[in-house]
C-alpha positions as CSV (number, residue, x, y, z in Angstrom):
1,X,38.8,133.1,-10.5
2,X,42.2,131.3,-11.4
3,X,43.9,134.8,-11.1
4,X,42.4,135.5,-7.5
5,X,43.3,132.0,-6.4
6,X,46.8,132.6,-7.4
7,X,46.9,135.9,-5.7
8,X,45.4,134.3,-2.5
9,X,48.0,131.5,-2.6
10,X,50.8,134.0,-3.1
11,X,49.7,136.3,-0.2
12,X,49.2,133.4,2.2
13,X,52.6,132.0,1.5
14,X,54.2,135.4,1.9
15,X,52.4,135.9,5.2
16,X,53.4,132.4,6.5
17,X,57.0,132.6,5.5
18,X,57.6,136.2,6.6
19,X,56.0,135.6,9.9
20,X,58.0,132.3,10.7
21,X,61.3,133.9,9.6
22,X,60.6,136.9,11.8
23,X,59.6,134.9,14.7
24,X,62.8,132.8,14.4
25,X,65.0,135.9,14.0
26,X,63.3,137.7,16.9
27,X,64.6,135.2,19.3
28,X,67.7,133.7,17.8
29,X,68.9,132.3,21.2
30,X,65.6,130.3,21.6
31,X,65.6,129.2,17.9
32,X,69.3,128.0,18.3
33,X,68.5,126.1,21.4
34,X,65.3,124.4,19.8
35,X,67.6,123.5,16.8
36,X,70.1,122.0,19.3
37,X,67.1,119.7,20.4
38,X,66.6,118.3,16.9
39,X,68.0,115.2,15.5
40,X,70.7,117.1,13.6
41,X,74.5,117.1,13.7
42,X,75.7,119.7,16.2
43,X,77.9,121.3,13.7
44,X,75.0,122.2,11.5
45,X,73.2,124.2,14.1
46,X,75.1,127.6,13.7
47,X,74.6,127.4,10.0
48,X,70.8,126.5,10.1
49,X,70.0,129.1,12.7
50,X,70.7,131.6,9.9
51,X,70.0,129.6,6.8
52,X,66.5,128.6,7.6
53,X,65.0,132.2,8.2
54,X,67.1,133.6,5.5
55,X,65.9,131.1,3.1
56,X,62.2,131.8,4.1
57,X,63.0,135.6,3.5
58,X,64.5,135.0,0.2
59,X,61.4,133.0,-0.9
60,X,59.2,135.8,0.4
61,X,61.2,138.2,-1.9
62,X,60.8,135.9,-4.8
63,X,57.0,135.7,-4.2
64,X,56.9,139.5,-4.0
65,X,58.6,140.0,-7.5
66,X,56.3,139.0,-10.4
67,X,59.3,138.1,-12.5
68,X,60.4,135.6,-9.9
69,X,57.0,134.3,-9.0
70,X,57.4,130.7,-10.2
71,X,60.7,130.4,-8.4
72,X,59.1,131.7,-5.3
73,X,56.3,129.2,-5.5
74,X,58.8,126.4,-6.2
75,X,60.8,127.5,-3.1
76,X,57.8,127.6,-0.9
77,X,56.8,124.1,-2.2
78,X,60.3,122.8,-1.5
79,X,60.3,124.3,2.0
80,X,56.9,123.0,2.9
81,X,57.8,119.6,1.6
82,X,60.9,119.4,3.9
83,X,58.8,120.7,6.9
84,X,55.9,118.5,6.2
85,X,58.2,115.4,5.8
86,X,59.7,116.3,9.1
87,X,56.4,116.5,10.8
88,X,55.3,113.2,9.2
89,X,58.4,111.5,10.7
90,X,57.7,112.9,14.1
91,X,54.1,111.6,13.9
92,X,55.5,108.2,12.8
93,X,57.6,108.2,15.9
94,X,60.8,108.0,14.0
95,X,62.7,110.1,16.5
96,X,63.3,109.2,20.1
97,X,62.1,112.7,21.2
98,X,59.5,115.2,19.8
99,X,61.5,118.4,18.9
100,X,60.0,121.5,17.4
101,X,61.7,124.7,16.3
102,X,58.7,126.3,14.8
103,X,58.2,130.1,15.4
104,X,55.4,132.0,17.0
105,X,51.8,130.5,17.2
106,X,52.8,127.5,15.2
107,X,54.8,126.3,18.2
108,X,51.5,125.9,20.2
109,X,49.9,123.6,17.6
110,X,49.8,119.9,18.3
111,X,51.9,117.9,15.8
112,X,48.8,116.4,14.0
113,X,47.3,120.0,13.6
114,X,50.7,121.2,12.5
115,X,51.1,118.4,10.0
116,X,47.7,119.3,8.3
117,X,48.6,123.0,8.5
118,X,51.8,122.3,6.6
119,X,50.0,119.9,4.1
120,X,47.6,122.8,3.4
121,X,50.4,125.2,2.6
122,X,52.3,122.7,0.6
123,X,49.1,121.9,-1.5
124,X,48.6,125.7,-1.7
125,X,52.1,126.2,-3.2
126,X,51.7,123.3,-5.6
127,X,48.4,124.9,-6.7
128,X,50.1,128.1,-7.2
129,X,52.8,126.4,-9.5
130,X,50.0,124.7,-11.4
131,X,48.0,128.1,-11.8
132,X,51.3,129.8,-12.9
133,X,52.0,127.1,-15.5
134,X,48.5,127.6,-16.8
135,X,49.6,131.2,-17.7
136,X,47.4,133.0,-15.3
137,X,48.4,136.6,-15.7
138,X,49.5,138.5,-12.6
């Protein structure tokens, strides 16, 4: 059962991160424009437009390689922590506007639903780390 849960977590994280990276890269102009609407320094936008999807793809690669699975799960947890914290700040009305630069179908979610969605994947990545630490074989 633990082995199947780890496989499920791994597959779900791979699908999510690959999908979001491809959605961003498939329309870089829109993604860059959406990043420009964020509460970020303008100098960081050209860097982030490539860094975010590239990081997502690196984490996907780590998740695909059994030798680096733990690093991939940790990377996924880190990304989901940052994205979830950001969504939490949006829900707490910390920003004077409600920006979103999410890709694909995720963009159509309301912020509350998106926050729960992110929490689910954050918990999934943490569960994966825990299962990996319990020496569940691949």
